[in-house]
C-alpha positions in Angstrom: 3.7 19.6 -19.1 6.9 17.6 -19.8 8.2 16.9 -16.4 9.6 13.6 -15.3 8.3 11.7 -12.3 10.8 9.7 -10.2 9.1 6.8 -8.5 10.1 3.7 -6.5 8.6 0.6 -8.2 7.5 -2.4 -6.1 5.6 -5.6 -6.6 2.4 -6.6 -5.0 1.2 -9.9 -6.6 1.9 -9.7 -10.3 1.5 -6.0 -10.5 4.1 -3.2 -10.3 3.1 -0.2 -8.3 4.9 3.1 -7.7 5.1 5.8 -5.2 7.0 9.1 -5.5 10.5 8.7 -4.4 10.1 11.9 -2.3 7.7 10.1 0.0 10.0 7.1 0.6 12.0 7.2 3.8 13.7 3.8 3.4 13.2 0.1 2.6 13.8 -2.5 5.3 13.4 -6.2 5.8 10.4 -7.3 7.7 11.2 -7.3 11.4 9.1 -8.6 14.3 5.7 -6.9 14.1 3.7 -6.2 17.2 0.0 -6.7 16.7 -2.5 -4.0 17.6 -6.0 -5.0 18.9 -9.1 -4.0 16.9 -7.1 -3.1 13.8 -8.4 -3.9 10.3 -7.0 -7.2 8.9 -4.5 -5.4 6.6 -3.0 -3.4 9.4 -0.4 -5.8 10.7 0.7 -3.8 13.7 3.7 -1.7 14.6 7.4 -1.9 14.5 10.2 -0.2 16.3 12.4 1.5 13.7 15.5 2.8 15.5 13.4 4.2 18.3 10.4 5.4 16.3 7.1 3.5 16.4 5.9 2.9 12.8 2.5 1.4 11.9 2.7 -1.3 9.2 0.0 -2.0 6.6 0.2 -5.1 4.4 -0.6 -3.8 0.9 -1.3 -7.3 -0.3 -4.2 -7.6 2.1 -5.2 -4.0 1.5 -5.5 -4.8 -2.2 -7.6 -7.9 -1.6 -5.3 -10.9 -1.0 -6.6 -12.1 2.3 -4.3 -15.2 2.3 -1.0 -13.2 2.1 1.8 -14.9 4.1 5.1 -13.3 4.8 8.1 -14.5 2.8 11.8 -13.8 3.0 11.8 -11.5 0.0 9.0 -9.3 1.5 10.1 -5.7 2.3 8.6 -2.8 4.1 8.6 0.5 2.3 8.8 3.1 5.0 7.0 6.2 3.7 6.4 9.6 5.2 2.9 10.8 5.4 1.7 14.0 7.1 5.0 14.2 9.1 4.6 10.6 10.3 6.2 7.4 9.2 4.2 4.4 7.9 5.3 1.0 6.7 3.9 -0.8 3.7 4.6 -4.6 3.3 5.2 -5.4 -0.4 6.3 -8.6 -2.1 9.5 -6.9 -3.3 10.9 -3.5 -4.0 12.2 -3.5 -7.5 13.6 -0.3 -8.8 13.7 3.5 -9.1 12.0 4.6 -12.3 11.8 7.8 -14.3 8.5 8.3 -16.1 8.0 11.2 -18.5 4.9 13.3 -17.9 3.5 12.4 -21.3 3.7 8.6 -20.4 1.4 9.0 -17.4 -2.4 8.7 -17.9 -5.2 9.4 -15.5 -6.8 6.3 -13.9 -10.0 5.0 -15.6 -13.2 6.2 -14.0 -14.0 2.6 -12.9 -11.1 2.9 -10.4 -12.7 5.9 -8.7 -16.2 4.2 -8.6 -14.8 1.0 -7.2 -13.3 2.8 -4.2 -9.7 2.7 -5.5 -9.3 6.4 -5.1 -5.7 5.9 -4.1 -4.6 5.4 -7.7 -3.4 8.7 -9.2 -2.4 7.4 -12.6 -0.9 4.7 -14.8 2.7 5.1 -16.0 3.8 3.5 -19.2 7.4 2.2 -19.0 8.5 0.1 -22.0 6.0 -2.7 -22.3 4.4 -2.5 -18.9 2.1 -0.4 -16.8 3.0 1.0 -13.4 0.0 1.8 -11.1 0.9 5.1 -9.4 -0.4 5.4 -5.8 -1.2 8.5 -3.8 0.2 8.0 -0.2 -2.2 10.6 1.2 -5.3 8.7 0.0 -3.8 5.3 0.7 -2.9 6.1 4.3 -5.6 8.7 5.2 -7.3 7.6 8.4 -10.7 8.5 7.2 -10.4 6.2 4.2 -9.3 3.3 6.4 -12.2 3.9 8.8 -14.7 4.0 6.0 -13.3 0.7 4.6 -13.5 -0.9 8.0 -17.1 0.3 8.5 -18.1 -1.0 5.0 -16.5 -4.4 5.7 -18.4 -4.7 9.0 -21.7 -3.7 7.3 -21.2 -6.5 4.8 -21.4 -9.1 7.4 -19.7 -8.5 10.7 -16.1 -8.3 11.6 -13.8 -10.3 9.3 -12.2 -12.0 12.3 -15.5 -13.4 13.4 -16.1 -14.9 10.0 -12.6 -16.5 10.0 -13.2 -18.1 13.4 -16.6 -19.3 12.4 -15.1 -20.9 9.2 -12.6 -23.0 11.2 
């Protein structure tokens, strides 16, 4: 299999991630976000994108950075998933990359065991690795609900802990 994969590369923290360019709808600056009650901490809320309501997930928080603050260079990748639009807050959107099929490796088994089943592979581009994400797994409602339930089992709602810590 010698096909080329076209991805949009973006930064979250120090890492570069990629999603198939076919799933990208557009990249926008971060507008005013309306909060949604009872949402997991990484679900920032919703935005109005030219008359369409789009839910917005902060990938920095989704990947474990609980202290993530919005900065001017943050962007929202608007992706299409199951016929609906979803927004992903990232540190910056960097580039469109072409990765040859032979330069993509399956993710290590530890990724699957650690609950990172949204990683479909690792792309090798020059001297760096691009973590390839599966939008279906990243945005699937059942995955998000399982994570919320697991977080609550570990010690109550995260919001309650944050208030108690103040």
